[in-house]
C-alpha positions in Angstrom: -95.5 59.7 -17.8 -93.4 59.7 -20.3 -93.0 63.1 -21.1 -92.2 63.5 -16.9 -89.2 60.6 -17.8 -87.9 62.5 -20.7 -88.0 65.9 -19.2 -86.3 64.1 -16.0 -84.0 62.8 -18.7 -83.3 66.1 -20.4 -84.0 68.8 -17.7 -81.2 70.2 -18.8 -81.9 71.1 -22.5 -85.4 71.8 -21.8 -83.7 75.3 -19.9 -81.6 75.5 -22.1 -84.5 75.9 -24.2 -86.7 78.3 -22.1 -83.1 80.6 -22.0 -81.9 80.5 -25.2 -84.8 83.2 -26.5 -84.0 85.8 -23.4 -80.2 85.2 -24.8 -81.0 85.9 -28.1 -82.8 89.5 -27.5 -80.1 90.4 -25.0 -76.9 89.8 -27.3 -79.1 91.3 -30.5 -78.5 95.0 -28.2 -75.0 94.5 -29.0 -73.4 96.8 -31.6 -69.8 96.2 -33.3 -66.6 97.6 -31.6 -63.1 97.0 -32.1 -61.3 94.7 -34.1 -65.5 94.0 -34.5 -65.3 96.7 -37.6 -62.7 95.3 -39.5 -63.0 91.6 -39.2 -63.7 89.7 -42.2 -68.0 89.2 -41.0 -67.9 92.7 -41.6 -69.7 93.6 -44.2 -67.7 93.1 -47.6 -68.9 94.8 -50.8 -66.5 93.0 -53.3 -67.5 90.3 -55.8 -67.4 87.4 -54.2 -65.2 85.1 -56.8 -62.5 87.0 -56.3 -62.5 87.8 -53.0 -58.8 88.0 -52.0 -59.6 87.1 -48.0 -61.6 84.5 -48.6 -58.0 82.5 -49.4 -56.3 84.5 -46.9 -56.8 87.4 -44.8 -54.3 89.0 -42.3 -52.6 86.2 -40.4 -55.9 83.8 -40.9 -57.5 81.3 -44.1 -60.9 81.6 -42.4 -63.0 81.5 -45.9 -66.4 80.8 -43.8 -65.9 84.3 -41.7 -65.0 85.5 -45.5 -69.1 84.3 -47.0 -70.1 86.0 -43.3 -69.1 88.8 -44.8 -70.1 88.5 -48.2 -73.6 88.0 -46.8 -73.8 91.2 -44.5 -72.4 93.3 -47.5 -75.8 92.1 -49.1 -77.8 94.3 -46.8 -75.7 95.5 -44.1 -78.5 97.9 -42.2 -80.7 94.9 -41.6 -77.8 92.6 -41.2 -74.8 93.2 -39.2 -74.4 92.4 -36.9 -78.1 90.9 -36.2 -76.8 87.5 -38.2 -73.4 87.5 -36.9 -75.4 87.1 -33.7 -78.2 84.7 -34.3 -75.4 82.4 -36.3 -73.1 82.6 -33.0 -75.8 81.7 -29.8 -77.2 79.0 -32.5 -73.7 78.0 -32.5 -73.6 77.4 -29.0 -76.6 75.8 -28.8 -75.9 73.5 -30.9 -72.9 72.7 -28.8 -74.8 72.5 -26.1 -76.7 69.8 -27.7 -73.4 68.1 -28.9 -71.5 68.3 -25.5 -74.7 66.8 -23.9 -75.0 64.1 -26.9 -70.6 63.4 -26.1 -70.8 63.0 -22.7 -74.4 61.0 -23.4 -71.4 58.4 -24.9 -69.2 58.4 -23.0 -71.7 56.8 -20.5 -72.1 59.8 -17.9 -75.0 59.2 -14.9 -78.0 61.8 -16.3 -77.4 64.4 -13.1 -73.7 64.5 -14.4 -74.6 64.9 -18.0 -77.5 67.6 -17.3 -75.6 69.9 -15.4 -72.1 70.2 -17.0 -74.4 70.6 -19.9 -75.8 73.4 -18.8 -72.6 74.6 -17.0 -71.2 74.7 -20.0 -74.5 77.0 -21.8 -74.3 79.8 -18.9 -71.1 79.9 -17.8 -69.7 82.9 -17.8 -66.8 81.7 -19.1 -68.2 81.9 -22.5 -69.9 84.6 -22.3 -67.6 86.9 -24.2 -67.9 84.5 -27.1 -71.7 84.1 -27.0 -72.1 87.9 -26.9 -69.4 89.1 -29.4 -70.1 89.9 -32.9 -67.0 88.8 -34.1 -67.0 85.1 -32.4 -68.3 82.8 -34.6 -65.6 81.2 -35.8 -64.3 80.4 -32.7 -68.1 79.4 -31.9 -68.3 76.6 -34.7 -64.6 75.6 -34.5 -66.0 73.9 -31.6 -69.2 72.6 -33.0 -67.7 71.0 -36.4 -64.2 69.6 -33.9 -66.7 68.1 -31.4 -68.8 66.3 -34.4 -65.2 64.7 -35.6 -65.2 63.3 -32.0 -68.2 61.5 -32.7 -67.4 60.4 -35.8 -64.1 59.4 -34.6 -65.0 56.9 -31.7 -68.2 56.0 -33.8 -65.3 53.0 -35.1 -66.9 52.2 -38.2 -64.8 52.7 -41.7 -65.5 56.1 -42.4 -64.6 57.7 -39.0 -61.3 58.8 -40.4 -63.0 60.6 -43.8 -65.3 62.1 -41.1 -62.6 63.2 -38.6 -60.1 64.5 -40.8 -63.2 66.3 -42.5 -65.0 67.9 -40.1 -61.5 68.6 -38.4 -60.2 70.6 -41.8 -64.1 72.7 -41.5 -63.5 72.9 -37.8 -59.6 74.6 -38.8 -61.5 77.0 -41.8 -63.7 78.7 -39.2 -60.7 79.1 -36.9 -57.2 77.7 -36.5 -57.3 76.2 -33.3 -59.9 73.9 -34.8 -56.5 71.8 -36.0 -55.9 70.7 -32.4 -58.8 68.5 -32.4 -56.3 66.3 -34.5 -54.8 65.1 -31.5 -57.3 65.9 -28.9 -60.1 63.6 -30.3 -57.0 60.0 -30.7 -56.0 61.3 -26.8 -59.6 61.5 -25.9 -60.6 58.6 -27.2 -57.9 57.0 -25.6 -58.3 58.4 -22.5 -62.1 56.8 -22.2 -60.7 53.3 -24.0 -62.0 53.8 -27.1 -59.1 52.8 -29.1 -55.8 50.9 -27.8 -52.2 52.4 -27.2 -51.7 51.1 -30.9 -54.3 52.9 -32.7 -53.0 56.1 -30.2 -49.9 56.8 -31.8 -50.7 55.3 -35.5 -53.6 58.2 -35.4 -51.7 60.3 -33.6 -49.1 60.4 -36.3 -52.2 60.8 -38.7 -53.6 64.5 -36.7 -49.3 65.6 -36.4 -49.7 64.8 -40.6 -52.9 67.0 -40.7 -51.3 69.7 -38.8 -47.9 70.1 -40.7 -50.3 69.5 -44.3 -52.4 72.7 -42.9 -49.0 74.6 -42.7 -47.8 73.4 -45.7 -50.6 75.0 -47.3 -50.5 78.1 -45.1 -47.0 78.6 -46.6 -48.1 78.0 -50.0 -51.3 80.5 -50.3 -50.5 83.6 -51.7 -50.4 86.5 -49.0 -48.5 89.4 -47.5 -48.0 89.4 -43.7 -47.0 91.8 -41.0 -46.4 89.9 -37.7 -47.9 91.9 -35.2 -46.3 92.4 -32.1 -49.3 90.8 -29.9 -48.5 87.4 -32.0 -44.5 86.7 -31.0 -44.1 84.2 -27.9 -42.1 85.3 -24.9 -41.9 83.8 -22.1 -44.0 86.6 -19.8 -46.2 86.2 -21.8 -47.0 82.8 -21.7 -46.7 82.6 -18.2 -49.5 85.3 -18.2 -51.8 83.9 -20.5 -51.4 81.2 -18.6 -52.7 82.5 -15.7 -55.3 84.2 -17.4 -56.3 81.1 -18.8 -56.8 79.4 -15.1 -58.3 82.3 -13.5 -61.1 82.7 -16.3 -61.8 78.4 -17.1 -61.8 77.7 -13.4 -62.8 80.5 -11.2 -66.5 82.2 -11.5 -66.5 85.8 -10.7 -67.7 88.7 -12.2 -64.5 90.3 -13.6 -65.9 93.4 -14.2 -66.3 94.2 -10.7 -63.0 92.8 -10.5 -60.5 94.1 -12.8 -62.7 97.2 -14.7 -61.8 100.4 -12.4 -64.9 102.7 -13.0 -67.4 99.8 -12.3 -65.1 98.7 -9.8 -67.4 96.9 -7.0 -64.8 94.5 -5.0 -67.8 93.4 -2.7 -70.4 93.0 -5.0 -67.2 91.1 -6.8 -66.7 89.1 -3.9 -70.1 88.1 -3.5 -70.2 86.6 -6.4 -66.8 84.4 -5.7 -68.1 83.1 -3.0 -71.3 82.0 -4.2 -69.9 80.2 -6.5 -67.4 78.2 -4.6 -69.5 75.7 -3.5 -69.8 73.9 -6.8 -66.2 74.7 -7.7 -64.7 73.6 -4.4 -66.9 70.0 -5.1 -66.0 69.8 -8.8 -61.8 70.0 -8.3 -61.2 70.6 -5.0 -62.9 67.6 -3.0 -62.8 64.9 -5.6 -59.2 65.0 -6.0 -58.2 61.3 -6.3 -60.3 61.3 -10.0 -56.4 63.5 -10.8 -55.0 60.3 -11.2 -57.7 58.6 -13.3 -56.1 58.2 -17.3 -59.2 59.2 -18.1 -58.9 62.5 -16.0 -55.5 63.1 -16.8 -55.6 62.3 -21.6 -59.0 64.9 -20.5 -56.5 67.6 -18.9 -54.1 66.8 -21.1 -56.3 67.5 -24.2 -57.5 70.5 -22.1 -54.1 72.1 -22.2 -54.2 71.2 -26.3 -57.0 72.8 -26.9 -56.0 76.8 -25.7 -52.2 76.0 -26.4 -52.6 78.0 -30.1 -53.9 81.3 -27.9 -51.7 80.4 -24.1 -49.0 81.2 -26.8 -49.9 83.8 -28.9 -53.2 85.9 -27.3 -55.2 84.9 -24.4 -58.5 86.9 -23.7 -61.2 85.8 -22.3 -62.7 85.1 -25.7 -60.5 82.1 -26.1 -61.9 80.3 -23.1 -64.4 78.7 -25.3 -62.0 76.8 -27.0 -61.3 74.3 -23.4 -65.0 74.3 -22.5 -66.1 71.1 -23.9 -62.9 69.8 -22.3 -64.0 71.4 -18.9 -67.4 69.9 -19.6 -66.1 66.5 -19.5 -64.1 67.1 -16.3 -67.0 68.3 -14.4 -69.2 65.5 -15.6 -66.4 62.8 -14.6 -66.2 63.9 -10.9 -70.3 64.1 -10.7 -69.8 60.8 -11.2 -68.3 60.2 -8.3 -70.4 62.0 -6.0 -74.1 60.1 -6.2 -74.3 60.2 -2.0 -74.1 63.6 -2.4 -76.2 64.4 -5.3 -78.7 66.9 -2.8 -75.1 69.2 -2.1 -74.8 69.2 -5.3 -77.9 70.1 -6.6 -78.0 73.1 -4.4 -74.3 74.2 -4.9 -75.0 74.0 -8.8 -78.4 75.9 -7.9 -76.3 78.8 -6.8 -74.0 78.8 -9.4 -76.3 78.8 -11.5 -78.3 82.3 -10.0 -75.0 83.7 -9.9 -73.9 83.0 -13.1 -77.2 84.5 -14.7 -76.6 87.4 -12.6 -73.0 87.6 -13.2 -74.1 87.1 -17.3 -76.3 90.0 -17.5 -73.6 92.2 -16.1 -71.6 91.5 -18.8 -74.3 91.2 -22.0 -75.1 95.2 -20.2 -71.6 96.0 -20.1 -71.0 95.3 -23.8 -74.3 96.5 -24.9 -73.1 100.2 -23.4 -69.6 99.9 -25.3 -71.8 99.6 -28.6 -73.6 102.7 -27.6 -70.5 104.7 -27.3 -68.8 103.8 -30.4 -72.5 104.7 -32.0 -73.3 107.8 -30.8 -69.7 109.0 -31.4 -70.3 107.7 -35.0 -73.6 109.6 -35.0 -71.9 112.9 -33.8 -69.2 112.6 -36.4 -71.7 112.0 -39.4 -74.0 115.0 -38.2 -71.5 117.4 -37.4 -69.3 117.2 -40.9 -72.8 117.5 -42.4 -72.9 117.2 -46.5 -71.0 113.9 -47.8 -66.8 113.1 -47.7 -65.2 110.6 -49.4 -61.6 110.5 -47.2 -61.7 111.1 -43.8 -58.6 111.0 -41.0 -59.3 110.7 -37.7 -57.0 111.6 -35.1 -56.6 109.9 -32.1 -55.2 111.1 -28.4 -54.4 108.1 -26.8 -57.1 107.1 -24.0 -56.3 106.1 -20.3 -60.0 104.7 -19.7 -59.4 101.1 -18.8 -61.2 98.7 -20.8 -61.9 94.9 -20.3 -62.3 92.0 -23.1 -65.0 92.9 -25.3 -67.5 94.0 -22.7 -65.7 97.2 -21.4 -64.2 98.7 -24.5 -62.4 102.0 -24.6 -64.3 104.5 -26.9 -62.4 105.1 -29.5 -62.2 101.3 -29.7 -66.2 101.3 -29.9 -65.5 103.7 -32.6 -63.6 101.9 -34.5 -60.9 104.3 -35.0 -63.8 106.3 -36.8 -64.9 103.1 -38.9 -68.5 103.1 -37.5 -69.4 105.9 -38.8 -69.4 104.0 -42.8 -72.3 102.0 -41.1 -74.2 105.4 -40.4 -74.2 105.8 -43.3 -75.2 102.7 -45.0 -71.3 102.5 -46.2 -71.9 105.2 -49.2 -69.6 107.8 -46.6 -66.7 108.1 -45.7 -65.2 105.7 -48.2 -61.8 106.0 -47.2 -60.4 106.4 -42.8 -57.3 106.4 -41.7 -56.1 107.5 -38.3 -53.4 108.0 -36.0 -53.1 108.1 -32.5 -51.3 111.4 -30.6 -49.8 110.4 -27.0 -52.3 111.8 -24.1 -50.2 115.1 -22.9 -51.8 118.4 -21.5 -51.4 119.8 -25.3 -52.5 117.4 -27.5 -55.9 118.5 -28.3 -53.6 121.7 -29.8 -50.8 119.2 -31.5 -54.1 117.1 -32.5 -55.1 120.2 -34.4 -52.2 121.4 -36.1 -51.3 118.5 -37.6 -55.4 118.0 -38.8 -55.3 121.4 -40.4 -51.7 120.3 -41.8 -53.5 116.9 -43.1 -56.2 119.4 -44.8 -53.4 121.8 -46.2 -52.7 118.9 -48.3 -55.9 118.0 -49.6 -55.3 114.9 -49.7 -58.4 114.1 -47.1 -61.7 116.3 -47.1 -61.8 116.5 -43.2 -60.2 115.8 -39.9 -61.9 114.4 -36.5 -59.9 114.8 -33.5 -61.2 112.4 -30.8 -60.4 112.7 -27.3 -62.4 110.3 -25.1 -65.9 110.1 -26.2 -65.8 113.7 -27.7 -65.3 114.0 -31.6 -64.4 117.5 -33.1 -64.5 118.5 -37.0 -61.7 120.1 -38.5 -62.7 120.7 -42.4 
């Protein structure tokens, strides 16, 4: 009887434990693509203690990414990307446990806690993070932010040390972790863990943390060239807000809907229709909940959590930053429907089944994109034959459509040539430089002319011409 009671109380955790090895088995097949090849978690062979990107790398200060890159560099053929996938899936599991704990502390019903936790684990909105090679920073930023919140509402004399310490660790994983310096007091106020006077005081502390971090970033030695994608403008913010709304609140198979080569509008429509009942019950039918202080504070926290991405770059991966707050909204709504548990259960069962099917489709698309990149890298290495140190890659611009990290353009899956390093266990080529030519009727001839000119200068030993999935070698 005790076992049955525990299962009734923790049935979502039981299901997650059953799904966990299946999820891990699936994502371990996903190979690096696009930014995975140039991220700080990719294999690094420099001495760790003199590593520049441990302090600052590109636009970011993410020392934990640097540590992962150093670990992967110890044995890249064995560790990369498997170690990344293990870290991400384990982090996602820990996040689910922390959401379960937070919802329990906030005193929601057992059914609300379990459904919301399981929603978090299987929602297609999280799959862009869970299936990606370079997403452990997003995952563990949320892990330590939720720990920060639990320490904050604990209420003892050490809560500020724990709260601030966890926020700093979360931020060292990824910068959006800093947003919980504001989220923790606002959410705690919404659920009556602190009064208004404490809210004002702790908001000032949170703002001080953000200012201190910004000042530290300013003082760190660095050389930053701001990418145009990170420069905010009104149209970009509006577009990002639309992406945020649809990926967060609407469940549909986005590959069937948006990716033209894979488009299947009937299947996309069916995926949407079967998930609508649950979404309707949670967010539409119970409109009175939006007058609650708890919900208004949670919605504000949700916006704060994703704000850095709304003002810069928002993709499906960035939905993850707000998922914990979304689960609180779901749990609150479920708590207000004790009399229709059967309808909620049936609608969530439909949502659960369709979500698993969408998840499988998204993961499979990621696997296929990675395989394309690997095949191109193997082809380039085999055609080149003898090892070369310096390679120039001439890429003919590809009009093949992409979708997030699931459906990647072939030359990006190829890592603009960087995937070839992995195939030789980073023995050769040592240097890979690339340029992209506009796709025109005579683009191939232009690429060969450019390639021969580069070879004549003898700065590079080989030129690889990339046209969609084909790789041609000039030596």
